[in-house]
C-alpha positions in Angstrom: -54.6 6.5 -71.1 -56.6 3.3 -71.4 -54.1 0.8 -70.4 -55.2 -2.5 -69.7 -54.4 -3.4 -65.9 -52.6 -6.2 -65.2 -53.9 -9.1 -63.1 -53.2 -8.8 -59.5 -51.0 -11.2 -58.2 -51.0 -12.0 -54.5 -47.6 -11.5 -53.0 -46.4 -13.8 -50.4 -45.3 -12.3 -47.0 -41.8 -14.3 -47.7 -41.1 -12.4 -50.9 -41.6 -9.2 -49.2 -39.0 -10.0 -46.4 -35.8 -8.3 -47.3 -32.3 -9.9 -46.1 -30.2 -7.6 -44.3 -27.4 -8.6 -42.9 -27.2 -8.9 -38.8 -24.7 -6.2 -37.5 -21.8 -8.0 -35.3 -22.2 -6.7 -31.8 -18.7 -4.5 -31.4 -15.9 -6.8 -30.2 -14.1 -5.8 -27.0 -11.4 -3.4 -27.5 -8.0 -5.0 -25.4 -7.4 -2.6 -22.8 -3.3 -2.1 -22.5 -3.0 -1.0 -18.9 0.3 0.9 -18.9 3.2 -0.6 -17.7 3.6 -0.6 -14.0 5.7 2.2 -13.0 9.1 1.6 -12.0 9.6 0.9 -8.5 11.3 4.1 -6.8 13.0 4.0 -3.7 15.3 1.6 -2.0 14.7 -1.6 -0.7 16.5 -3.5 2.4 16.4 -7.2 1.1 15.9 -10.4 3.7 19.8 -10.8 3.2 20.7 -7.4 4.2 21.0 -6.5 8.1 21.8 -2.9 9.2 22.8 -1.2 11.9 23.0 2.5 12.4 21.0 5.5 10.6 19.4 5.4 7.2 18.0 8.7 5.4 16.7 9.5 2.5 14.0 11.1 0.3 12.4 8.0 -1.5 10.1 5.2 -0.4 12.0 2.4 1.6 11.1 -1.3 1.7 12.8 -3.2 4.8 12.8 -6.8 4.4 15.8 -7.4 6.3 16.8 -6.2 9.8 17.7 -2.8 10.8 18.8 -1.6 14.0 19.0 2.1 14.7 16.9 4.9 13.0 15.4 5.5 9.7 14.3 8.8 8.1 12.6 9.1 5.2 12.1 13.2 4.8 9.0 12.7 2.0 8.4 8.9 1.2 6.8 5.9 3.0 9.0 3.3 5.0 7.5 -0.1 4.9 8.5 -3.3 7.0 7.8 -6.2 5.0 6.5 -9.2 6.0 10.1 -10.8 6.8 10.8 -7.1 8.0 12.7 -7.2 11.6 13.3 -3.4 12.7 14.3 -2.5 16.4 14.4 1.1 15.5 12.4 4.7 15.5 10.9 5.4 12.1 9.9 8.8 10.9 8.1 9.2 7.5 5.2 10.6 6.2 3.7 7.5 6.1 4.7 4.0 7.4 3.2 0.5 6.8 4.3 -2.4 9.1 3.8 -6.2 8.0 6.9 -7.3 10.1 8.5 -7.3 13.3 8.7 -4.0 14.9 10.1 -2.8 18.0 10.7 1.3 18.6 9.1 4.6 18.3 6.9 5.1 15.0 6.2 8.9 13.7 4.2 8.9 10.7 3.5 12.6 9.5 0.3 11.4 7.6 -0.7 7.9 8.8 0.7 4.5 10.1 -0.9 1.1 9.1 -0.3 -1.7 11.0 -1.0 -4.6 8.7 -2.7 -7.7 9.9 0.9 -9.9 9.7 2.4 -6.8 11.4 3.5 -6.7 15.5 4.4 -3.5 17.0 5.8 -2.9 20.4 6.1 0.7 20.9 5.0 4.5 20.8 3.1 5.7 17.5 3.1 9.4 17.1 0.4 10.1 13.9 -2.5 12.0 12.5 -4.0 9.0 11.5 -3.8 5.3 12.1 -4.8 2.2 11.0 -4.6 -1.3 13.1 -6.1 -3.9 10.7 -7.6 -7.1 12.2 -4.9 -9.8 13.2 -2.2 -7.2 13.9 -0.4 -7.0 17.4 0.3 -3.5 18.7 1.6 -3.0 22.5 2.4 0.5 23.1 0.8 4.2 23.0 -0.7 6.0 20.3 -1.0 9.8 20.0 -2.6 11.4 17.3 -2.0 14.8 16.4 -3.5 17.7 14.5 -2.1 18.6 11.1 -0.4 21.6 12.2 1.5 19.5 14.6 2.6 17.0 12.0 5.5 18.8 10.4 9.1 17.8 11.3 11.3 19.1 13.9 14.6 17.3 14.3 14.4 18.9 18.4 11.2 17.1 19.0 11.8 14.5 17.0 11.5 11.3 19.3 12.4 13.3 22.1 10.0 11.1 24.6 13.1 7.9 23.9 16.1 8.7 26.1 17.8 5.6 25.2 18.4 4.2 21.4 16.2 1.0 20.6 17.6 -2.1 21.5 17.4 -5.4 19.2 14.5 -7.6 20.3 14.2 -11.3 19.9 11.3 -12.5 18.1 10.3 -16.1 18.3 7.9 -17.4 15.8 4.5 -18.5 17.9 3.2 -22.1 17.5 0.0 -22.4 15.7 -1.2 -24.7 18.3 -0.3 -23.1 21.6 
C-alpha cells in the first residue's frame, strides 16, 4: 500500500514517437481496354473499281472507285479519302471524305468531312458539312416520317444514271 514512488523521469518527445510505416499510395491498376470489335461490313479498297449496283445490310467503306448505285439498307456508307464515287447512295448514314458525284439519301444523317468533295443533291434528316469540305448541290432536310425508304421514291428526281466525272488534283499554289 505504502510503496515508495519511483522517481519521475522526464521523457523526451522523441521517445514518445512511435514509428508507423507510411502506407504507399495505391498503384494505378492498368486498364485493359477491350479489343476493338472486328471490322464488320465490306471494303472496296483503292485497287478495286466497280461498275454497277452494290447492295447489302452491313457497313461499307469505299476507298476505291464505284460507278452506279449503292444501297445499304441498315448500315453506314463511308467514302474514304481515296474513294471516288459517281453513284446514287442510299443508307442510314453516309460519310463522304473523298470525291462523290450523284445523289445522297441518308435516312438518319449525311456527313461531308473536311476532305470530302460532293457534287450532287442530298436528302437527309440531319446534315454536317465540316470546315474545308466542298459541296455543290441542293439539300433537302426531311422529317422522321419521310425518312423511311421506299423503292418507288428512291432517287425519283434523277432520270439518268450518274455518269463518271474526271477528278483533278488542285495545286495548292493556285
